[in-house]
MARVEXSE-602632 format. One record per residue (C-alpha): residue in one letter; z, y, x; residue number from 0. Coordinates in nm, 2 decimals, always signed. Layout:
N
<drenlo A, pz Z, py Y, px X, gukol NUM>
...
//
This chain:
97
<drenlo X, pz +1.80, py +2.02, px -3.07, gukol 0>
<drenlo X, pz +1.57, py +2.05, px -3.33, gukol 1>
<drenlo X, pz +1.27, py +2.18, px -3.12, gukol 2>
<drenlo X, pz +1.36, py +1.94, px -2.87, gukol 3>
<drenlo X, pz +1.33, py +1.66, px -3.17, gukol 4>
<drenlo X, pz +1.03, py +1.81, px -3.29, gukol 5>
<drenlo X, pz +0.86, py +1.79, px -2.90, gukol 6>
<drenlo X, pz +0.95, py +1.41, px -2.87, gukol 7>
<drenlo X, pz +0.79, py +1.38, px -3.22, gukol 8>
<drenlo X, pz +0.48, py +1.52, px -3.14, gukol 9>
<drenlo X, pz +0.43, py +1.35, px -2.78, gukol 10>
<drenlo X, pz +0.54, py +1.00, px -2.98, gukol 11>
<drenlo X, pz +0.27, py +1.05, px -3.24, gukol 12>
<drenlo X, pz +0.00, py +1.17, px -2.95, gukol 13>
<drenlo X, pz +0.05, py +0.85, px -2.76, gukol 14>
<drenlo X, pz +0.03, py +0.63, px -3.06, gukol 15>
<drenlo X, pz -0.29, py +0.77, px -3.18, gukol 16>
<drenlo X, pz -0.46, py +0.78, px -2.83, gukol 17>
<drenlo X, pz -0.33, py +0.42, px -2.80, gukol 18>
<drenlo X, pz -0.48, py +0.32, px -3.18, gukol 19>
<drenlo X, pz -0.79, py +0.50, px -3.07, gukol 20>
<drenlo X, pz -0.83, py +0.31, px -2.72, gukol 21>
<drenlo X, pz -0.80, py +0.01, px -2.92, gukol 22>
<drenlo X, pz -1.07, py +0.10, px -3.18, gukol 23>
<drenlo X, pz -1.30, py +0.19, px -2.88, gukol 24>
<drenlo X, pz -1.20, py -0.18, px -2.68, gukol 25>
<drenlo X, pz -1.25, py -0.41, px -3.00, gukol 26>
<drenlo X, pz -1.60, py -0.24, px -3.06, gukol 27>
<drenlo X, pz -1.72, py -0.27, px -2.67, gukol 28>
<drenlo X, pz -1.62, py -0.68, px -2.68, gukol 29>
<drenlo X, pz -1.94, py -0.75, px -2.79, gukol 30>
<drenlo X, pz -2.15, py -0.56, px -2.52, gukol 31>
<drenlo X, pz -1.94, py -0.68, px -2.30, gukol 32>
<drenlo X, pz -2.00, py -1.05, px -2.46, gukol 33>
<drenlo X, pz -2.40, py -0.97, px -2.46, gukol 34>
<drenlo X, pz -2.39, py -0.82, px -2.09, gukol 35>
<drenlo X, pz -2.25, py -1.13, px -1.95, gukol 36>
<drenlo X, pz -2.53, py -1.35, px -2.16, gukol 37>
<drenlo X, pz -2.80, py -1.12, px -2.03, gukol 38>
<drenlo X, pz -2.65, py -1.18, px -1.67, gukol 39>
<drenlo X, pz -2.68, py -1.56, px -1.71, gukol 40>
<drenlo X, pz -3.02, py -1.53, px -1.80, gukol 41>
<drenlo X, pz -3.12, py -1.30, px -1.51, gukol 42>
<drenlo X, pz -2.92, py -1.56, px -1.30, gukol 43>
<drenlo X, pz -3.15, py -1.90, px -1.45, gukol 44>
<drenlo X, pz -3.48, py -1.67, px -1.43, gukol 45>
<drenlo X, pz -3.42, py -1.58, px -1.04, gukol 46>
<drenlo X, pz -3.39, py -1.94, px -0.99, gukol 47>
<drenlo X, pz -3.64, py -2.03, px -1.20, gukol 48>
<drenlo X, pz -3.84, py -1.76, px -1.00, gukol 49>
<drenlo X, pz -3.73, py -1.93, px -0.68, gukol 50>
<drenlo X, pz -3.83, py -2.26, px -0.76, gukol 51>
<drenlo X, pz -4.15, py -2.18, px -0.86, gukol 52>
<drenlo X, pz -4.19, py -1.99, px -0.55, gukol 53>
<drenlo X, pz -4.08, py -2.24, px -0.34, gukol 54>
<drenlo X, pz -4.35, py -2.52, px -0.56, gukol 55>
<drenlo X, pz -4.63, py -2.26, px -0.43, gukol 56>
<drenlo X, pz -4.55, py -2.28, px -0.08, gukol 57>
<drenlo X, pz -4.52, py -2.65, px -0.12, gukol 58>
<drenlo X, pz -4.87, py -2.69, px -0.29, gukol 59>
<drenlo X, pz -5.04, py -2.44, px -0.07, gukol 60>
<drenlo X, pz -5.03, py -2.61, px +0.26, gukol 61>
<drenlo X, pz -5.31, py -2.71, px +0.44, gukol 62>
<drenlo X, pz -5.29, py -3.08, px +0.38, gukol 63>
<drenlo X, pz -5.32, py -3.05, px +0.01, gukol 64>
<drenlo X, pz -5.57, py -2.78, px +0.04, gukol 65>
<drenlo X, pz -5.74, py -3.05, px +0.22, gukol 66>
<drenlo X, pz -5.70, py -3.33, px -0.05, gukol 67>
<drenlo X, pz -5.82, py -3.10, px -0.37, gukol 68>
<drenlo X, pz -6.11, py -3.02, px -0.16, gukol 69>
<drenlo X, pz -6.17, py -3.38, px -0.12, gukol 70>
<drenlo X, pz -6.14, py -3.45, px -0.50, gukol 71>
<drenlo X, pz -6.34, py -3.16, px -0.58, gukol 72>
<drenlo X, pz -6.62, py -3.32, px -0.35, gukol 73>
<drenlo X, pz -6.59, py -2.99, px -0.16, gukol 74>
<drenlo X, pz -6.71, py -3.00, px +0.23, gukol 75>
<drenlo X, pz -6.63, py -2.88, px +0.50, gukol 76>
<drenlo X, pz -6.79, py -2.67, px +0.71, gukol 77>
<drenlo X, pz -6.68, py -2.63, px +1.10, gukol 78>
<drenlo X, pz -6.71, py -2.32, px +1.27, gukol 79>
<drenlo X, pz -7.00, py -2.43, px +1.50, gukol 80>
<drenlo X, pz -7.28, py -2.49, px +1.22, gukol 81>
<drenlo X, pz -7.25, py -2.08, px +1.09, gukol 82>
<drenlo X, pz -7.45, py -1.85, px +1.27, gukol 83>
<drenlo X, pz -7.31, py -1.49, px +1.30, gukol 84>
<drenlo X, pz -7.53, py -1.22, px +1.31, gukol 85>
<drenlo X, pz -7.46, py -0.85, px +1.38, gukol 86>
<drenlo X, pz -7.59, py -0.56, px +1.21, gukol 87>
<drenlo X, pz -7.64, py -0.24, px +1.39, gukol 88>
<drenlo X, pz -7.46, py +0.09, px +1.28, gukol 89>
<drenlo X, pz -7.63, py +0.32, px +1.14, gukol 90>
<drenlo X, pz -7.49, py +0.69, px +1.21, gukol 91>
<drenlo X, pz -7.57, py +0.96, px +0.98, gukol 92>
<drenlo X, pz -7.79, py +1.14, px +1.25, gukol 93>
<drenlo X, pz -8.02, py +0.84, px +1.23, gukol 94>
<drenlo X, pz -8.06, py +0.84, px +0.88, gukol 95>
<drenlo X, pz -8.21, py +1.22, px +0.92, gukol 96>
//
């Protein structure tokens, strides 16, 4: 009987110690969890901002906007008809000898 009570006492004491240890670890991890949630929110905001900037770049780089910017900077458009192409012959290593 005494041995049975001794086993119950050890089991109860062990469970209480483990419970208190788990509570202490839980209390220590709460600030880390809060920081993780804050960082996750910041990442989400940065992703949205990045997506907006990508959209803005795509919107600004349309052909019409490029033409407007070129006209504002007094740039002239050269059609491909005025460009003369010069074809150079390729030299092979045997030609150089």
